[in-house]
C-alpha positions, 0 to 999 in steps of 0.5 A: 092875407086871411087864414082859416085854421082847423086844428084837431077838430072832432065832432059827433052827430046823433051821438056818433063821433064822425070827425076824429081829428081834422087839421088843415090850413087854408090861406087867401086865394087857395083852393083846397078840395076834400074827396072821399067815400060816402060816410067819410065825414066830408059834409059833416065837416062843412056843417060843423064849420057853418054851425049847423045845430045838429052837430056837436064839437067834441074838441079842437079849434077853428079860427079865422084870422085868429078869431075862434069861430066855434063860439060864434053862431052861424050869422056871426061866422058869416059876418066874420067872413065864412060862407057855406054853399050847400049841396041842396040850397034851402028855399026861403019863402017870403024873403027876396034875395036882395033882402037876404043879402042886405041882412047878411051885410051886403054893401053898396048897390046890392041890386046892381051887383046882383044883376051884373053877377046873374048875367055873368053866371047865366042866371035870368035876371027875373029870377032875382025877383022871386023868393030865395030859391023858390021854384028854381031848378037845381042849376039855377039855385047853384048859379044863384048861390054864386050871385050871393058869393059875389055880392057878399065877397066872403073871405072863405067859402065852404062848398058842399058838393056844389057840383052835385046835379049840375049839367056841363054848362052850369058846372062851368058857369059855377066853376069859372065864377069860383075860380075868378073869386080866388083872384078878384078878392082872394077868396079861399075855397074848401071844395067838398066833392066826389068827382074830378069834373069840378076840379077840372074847372077850379084848379086845386092847390091841394087835394085831401082824401078823407076816410073814417073821419080823418084826412089820410092823404094830401097831394096835388092835382095828380091825386084826383087822377089816382082816385079816378083810376083806383077809387078810394079803397087804397085810402080806407082806414 
């Protein structure tokens, strides 16, 4: 079993402290959802975990199977088993998806696996021949990220509002692939989202509510119902 452990993580961006002591542990195969109002620090957490250069860690620790990640750059964290699925996937002109995945450490016949996974998530196979995310719609980019996920098989995936901009069909395709990943190779998921609709497809083990850079509440799936009914006001600090 793998384990991602975040302990008292503090970080700033542009000189402002945004994360003020985040502590949580995710085990293999678990789904942890983070919800909260705009500006609560959700996306900052994703960026800090993935080594975004614009964020400065002020304290705390992050380990994956006992290995400290904070001393590693983004590519080293990826090789350690961490993947970030971004809210707005970046276009990479001149680089084909298969070349990106091979560089990232894909094993076996990456092309064959990509084609099979593209069919599984409803992504046209010919789009795999284009440069990474170039001329793809929002939904196609998110489906393409699921192809990358299935080829690389990370130990943990950080999902930064992956449901943003998806129609119903794309949401179900992405959500069902993520849910299957937790069983096929025990991928652990940290899903950052504003809305319950993703959690209706990917059932969370735990929901955490963030406010002002800290986790103020944790609970089961019923917490999403409470947030949908009452909003975030009762949880603000």
